[in-house]
C-alpha positions as CSV (number, residue, x, y, z in Angstrom):
1,M,-324.0,-10.9,56.2
2,K,-326.7,-10.7,53.5
3,L,-329.3,-8.2,54.7
4,V,-332.7,-7.9,53.1
5,M,-336.1,-6.2,53.3
6,F,-338.9,-8.7,52.7
7,G,-342.7,-8.6,52.5
8,E,-345.4,-7.0,50.4
9,R,-344.7,-3.7,48.7
10,Y,-344.6,-0.8,51.2
11,Q,-344.8,-3.2,54.1
12,E,-341.3,-4.7,53.9
13,R,-339.4,-5.5,57.1
14,P,-335.7,-6.1,57.7
15,G,-334.1,-9.6,57.8
16,V,-330.9,-11.4,57.4
17,I,-330.2,-14.4,55.2
18,I,-329.3,-17.6,57.1
19,D,-327.7,-20.5,55.2
20,D,-328.7,-18.9,51.8
21,R,-332.2,-20.3,52.2
22,L,-333.8,-18.8,55.3
23,I,-334.6,-15.3,56.6
24,L,-334.2,-14.3,60.3
25,D,-336.9,-11.6,60.9
26,L,-335.2,-8.6,62.6
27,E,-338.3,-6.9,63.9
28,I,-337.8,-8.6,67.3
29,P,-337.4,-7.2,70.8
30,E,-333.9,-8.7,71.0
31,L,-332.7,-6.1,68.4
32,E,-334.6,-2.9,69.4
33,S,-337.0,-3.6,66.4
34,P,-335.4,-1.7,63.6
35,H,-337.9,-1.0,60.9
36,S,-335.4,-0.6,58.0
37,L,-331.8,-1.4,57.2
38,E,-331.2,2.3,57.4
39,E,-332.1,2.2,61.1
40,L,-329.9,-0.9,61.5
41,L,-327.0,1.1,60.2
42,E,-327.8,4.4,61.8
43,F,-328.0,2.9,65.3
44,N,-324.9,0.7,64.7
45,L,-326.8,-2.6,65.4
46,L,-324.6,-4.8,63.2
47,P,-322.4,-6.0,66.1
48,E,-325.6,-6.9,68.0
49,L,-326.8,-8.7,64.9
50,D,-323.7,-10.8,64.8
51,E,-324.3,-11.9,68.3
52,L,-328.0,-12.6,67.6
53,I,-327.1,-14.8,64.6
54,A,-324.6,-16.8,66.6
55,H,-327.2,-17.5,69.4
56,R,-330.4,-17.5,67.3
57,G,-331.7,-20.5,69.2
58,K,-335.4,-20.8,68.8
59,L,-336.0,-17.5,66.9
60,P,-338.3,-18.0,64.0
61,L,-336.8,-18.5,60.5
62,I,-338.7,-17.9,57.3
63,P,-338.1,-19.8,54.1
64,L,-336.5,-17.4,51.6
65,E,-338.5,-18.7,48.7
66,S,-341.8,-18.0,50.5
67,V,-341.5,-14.2,50.5
68,R,-341.1,-11.3,48.2
69,L,-337.7,-9.4,48.5
70,G,-338.1,-5.7,48.2
71,P,-335.3,-3.1,47.7
72,P,-332.9,-3.6,50.6
73,L,-332.9,0.1,51.3
74,A,-336.0,2.4,51.4
75,G,-334.3,5.4,49.9
76,L,-334.6,7.5,53.1
77,G,-331.3,9.1,52.2
78,K,-329.6,10.0,49.0
79,I,-329.3,8.0,45.8
80,I,-326.1,9.4,44.1
81,A,-325.1,7.9,40.7
82,V,-321.9,8.3,38.8
83,G,-321.8,8.7,35.1
84,L,-319.1,7.7,32.6
85,N,-317.0,5.7,35.1
86,Y,-315.9,2.9,32.8
87,R,-313.5,3.7,29.9
88,E,-315.2,1.4,27.4
89,H,-318.6,3.0,28.2
90,I,-317.1,6.4,27.7
91,R,-315.9,5.3,24.2
92,E,-319.3,3.7,23.3
93,M,-321.0,7.0,24.2
94,S,-318.3,9.1,22.3
95,D,-317.9,11.2,25.4
96,A,-314.8,12.9,26.9
97,T,-313.3,11.4,30.0
98,P,-314.6,13.5,32.9
99,P,-311.9,15.4,34.9
100,N,-313.8,14.5,38.1
101,P,-316.5,12.0,38.9
102,L,-319.7,13.0,37.1
103,L,-322.5,12.9,39.6
104,F,-326.3,13.0,39.3
105,A,-329.2,11.9,41.5
106,K,-332.1,9.5,41.3
107,A,-335.4,9.9,43.1
108,A,-336.2,7.6,46.0
109,T,-339.5,6.7,44.3
110,S,-337.5,5.0,41.5
111,L,-336.5,2.2,43.9
112,A,-337.8,-1.3,43.1
113,G,-337.2,-4.8,44.3
114,P,-334.8,-7.2,42.6
115,Y,-337.5,-9.4,41.1
116,D,-340.4,-6.9,40.6
117,A,-341.6,-6.5,37.1
118,L,-340.2,-3.4,35.3
119,M,-343.1,-1.3,34.1
120,L,-342.4,0.9,31.1
121,P,-343.6,4.5,31.3
122,P,-346.4,5.6,29.1
123,A,-345.1,5.9,25.5
124,E,-346.0,9.5,25.2
125,W,-343.5,10.3,28.1
126,A,-340.6,8.0,27.3
127,R,-339.9,5.3,24.6
128,E,-336.1,4.5,24.7
129,I,-335.7,2.6,28.0
130,D,-332.2,1.3,28.7
131,Y,-330.5,-0.8,31.4
132,E,-327.2,-0.2,33.3
133,V,-325.8,-2.7,35.7
134,E,-323.8,-1.0,38.5
135,L,-322.0,-1.8,41.8
136,G,-324.0,0.0,44.5
137,V,-322.0,1.2,47.6
138,V,-324.0,1.7,50.8
139,I,-322.8,4.1,53.4
140,G,-322.7,2.9,57.0
141,H,-321.5,5.9,59.1
142,L,-321.8,9.7,58.9
143,C,-319.1,10.6,56.4
144,H,-317.9,14.2,56.0
145,R,-314.8,15.2,54.1
146,V,-312.9,11.9,54.5
147,A,-309.6,11.1,52.9
148,V,-309.3,8.5,50.2
149,A,-307.2,6.3,52.5
150,D,-310.0,6.3,55.2
151,A,-313.1,6.1,52.9
152,L,-313.7,2.3,53.0
153,A,-314.2,2.5,56.8
154,Y,-317.5,4.3,56.1
155,V,-318.8,1.7,53.7
156,A,-321.4,-0.7,55.2
157,G,-321.7,-2.9,52.2
158,Y,-322.6,-3.4,48.6
159,T,-325.5,-4.3,46.4
160,I,-326.6,-4.4,42.7
161,V,-328.1,-1.4,41.1
162,N,-329.8,-1.2,37.7
163,D,-329.7,2.5,36.7
164,I,-332.5,2.4,34.2
165,T,-332.6,5.4,31.9
166,A,-335.0,6.9,29.4
167,R,-332.5,7.8,26.7
168,D,-334.8,10.0,24.6
169,V,-335.6,12.1,27.7
170,Q,-331.9,12.2,28.7
171,R,-331.0,13.6,25.2
172,A,-333.8,16.1,25.3
173,E,-333.0,17.7,28.6
174,S,-329.9,19.5,30.0
175,Q,-329.9,17.4,33.2
176,W,-330.6,13.7,33.8
177,F,-332.8,13.7,36.9
178,R,-336.1,13.0,35.2
179,A,-334.7,10.5,32.7
180,K,-333.2,8.5,35.6
181,S,-336.1,8.8,38.0
182,Y,-339.3,7.3,36.6
183,D,-341.0,5.0,39.0
184,G,-339.2,1.6,39.1
185,F,-336.1,2.9,37.4
186,C,-333.7,1.9,40.2
187,P,-334.1,-1.8,41.1
188,I,-331.6,-2.7,43.9
189,G,-330.7,-5.9,45.6
190,P,-331.4,-8.7,46.2
191,F,-329.2,-8.2,49.2
192,L,-327.1,-5.6,51.0
193,V,-323.9,-7.7,51.5
194,T,-321.8,-6.3,54.3
195,A,-318.4,-5.1,53.5
196,D,-316.6,-7.8,55.5
197,E,-317.9,-10.4,53.0
198,V,-316.5,-8.5,49.9
199,I,-312.8,-9.0,49.9
200,D,-312.1,-6.6,47.0
201,A,-314.8,-4.4,45.6
202,H,-312.5,-3.7,42.6
203,G,-312.3,-7.2,41.3
204,L,-316.0,-8.2,40.8
205,S,-317.4,-9.5,37.5
206,L,-320.7,-7.8,36.6
207,S,-323.0,-8.6,33.7
208,T,-326.4,-8.0,32.1
209,R,-328.4,-10.5,30.0
210,V,-331.5,-9.6,28.0
211,N,-333.5,-12.6,27.0
212,G,-330.5,-14.8,27.7
213,E,-328.1,-12.7,25.5
214,I,-325.1,-11.2,27.3
215,R,-325.2,-7.5,26.7
216,Q,-322.8,-6.2,29.4
217,Q,-319.8,-8.1,30.8
218,S,-317.0,-6.4,32.6
219,N,-315.2,-6.1,36.0
220,T,-315.2,-3.4,38.6
221,D,-311.4,-3.2,38.2
222,Q,-312.2,-1.2,35.0
223,M,-313.7,1.7,36.9
224,L,-312.1,5.1,36.2
225,Y,-312.7,6.2,39.8
226,S,-312.5,3.6,42.6
227,V,-314.9,3.3,45.5
228,P,-312.6,5.1,48.0
229,E,-312.1,7.9,45.5
230,L,-315.8,8.3,44.9
231,V,-316.7,8.2,48.6
232,S,-314.0,10.8,49.4
233,F,-314.9,13.0,46.5
234,I,-318.6,13.1,47.3
235,S,-318.0,13.7,51.0
236,Q,-316.1,16.9,50.3
237,S,-319.3,18.6,49.2
238,M,-322.1,16.8,50.9
239,T,-322.3,14.8,54.1
240,L,-323.1,11.1,53.5
241,L,-325.4,9.4,55.9
242,P,-326.1,5.8,56.9
243,G,-328.2,4.2,54.1
244,D,-327.0,6.6,51.3
245,I,-326.4,4.7,48.1
246,I,-323.7,5.4,45.5
247,A,-324.2,3.8,42.1
248,T,-320.7,3.6,40.7
249,G,-321.3,3.7,37.0
250,T,-321.9,1.1,34.2
251,P,-319.6,-0.7,31.8
252,S,-320.2,-0.8,28.0
253,G,-322.9,-2.8,26.3
254,I,-325.9,-0.6,27.0
255,G,-328.8,-0.7,24.5
256,A,-328.0,2.9,23.3
257,G,-324.5,1.7,22.3
258,M,-325.7,-1.1,20.0
259,T,-326.0,-0.8,16.2
260,P,-328.8,0.0,15.8
261,P,-329.7,1.1,19.3
262,T,-331.8,-1.6,21.0
263,Y,-334.1,-0.6,23.9
264,L,-336.2,-2.6,26.3
265,Q,-339.5,-4.0,25.0
266,P,-342.5,-5.6,26.8
267,G,-341.8,-9.3,27.5
268,D,-338.0,-8.8,27.7
269,L,-336.3,-10.7,30.5
270,L,-333.5,-8.9,32.3
271,E,-330.9,-10.7,34.5
272,L,-328.2,-8.7,36.2
273,S,-325.5,-10.2,38.4
274,I,-322.4,-9.2,40.3
275,D,-319.9,-11.7,41.9
276,G,-321.0,-12.4,45.5
277,L,-323.9,-9.9,45.4
278,G,-326.6,-12.2,43.8
279,Q,-328.8,-11.7,40.8
280,Q,-331.7,-9.5,39.8
281,R,-334.3,-11.0,37.5
282,Y,-337.4,-9.5,36.1
283,T,-339.7,-9.1,33.1
284,V,-340.4,-5.8,31.3
285,V,-344.2,-5.1,31.1
286,S,-346.3,-2.4,29.4
287,F,-347.6,0.5,31.4
288,H,-351.1,0.0,32.9
289,D,-352.7,2.7,35.0
290,D,-354.4,0.3,37.3
291,E,-351.1,-1.2,38.3
292,M,-349.5,2.0,39.5
293,P,-349.1,2.6,43.2
């Protein structure tokens, strides 16, 4: 299944894609009216959803093209990101291979929709804004100290994450939280694709284009730490909950790795894609106070 949140900003409601062109609204009595995909996962409603889709009958369907897609998750839980998880990216950053997964967090307020404009921060606060296409792993069940062999059973599905970063802020500070957490710095989606539709999460092509130019192109089989290894490692120190997101790291080709470094500018068009998970597409715009939430 391809699960979405759709509607105006801060008023999104859960839905499921039907035939790649319609949305079945899930805020209906037949499904206990979940208000978010986190609730759908927390209350284990996916089996009921399967039954609902199979017998959707006269339930109303909404044309996909007629609505805005928001981030498929509301960030009610944790956004855990992994640094330096592709060998080519480690080389382009001239860093040492980490002995364990390198973890950091992003603020929930950094979440954005897959087609929302990316607004740059005020120039006095950050200037070197960079992109990072990543496979996002969404947790489906309470997960505490699980073994690697069991870890995939706790994964609800996958999505695209753009781990946008202010490189000048990242260099200036000893931790990365602020550099990674400006408003809008975590576009996710367009869908949460359930795990049963992803045959192998470690064989997916992923790419970033800026103004039509391919900047990043790799495959998730190049990850240093696999999805089961990441889920198991993280769960040893913190309990993972339904709706938690793990951004699994980015391949080489970031703006900071170019010669000279090339960062995002107003008017740039970003297109991020991962096999089977759809595409993000949005324009970079200058900061305007009157457009902030």
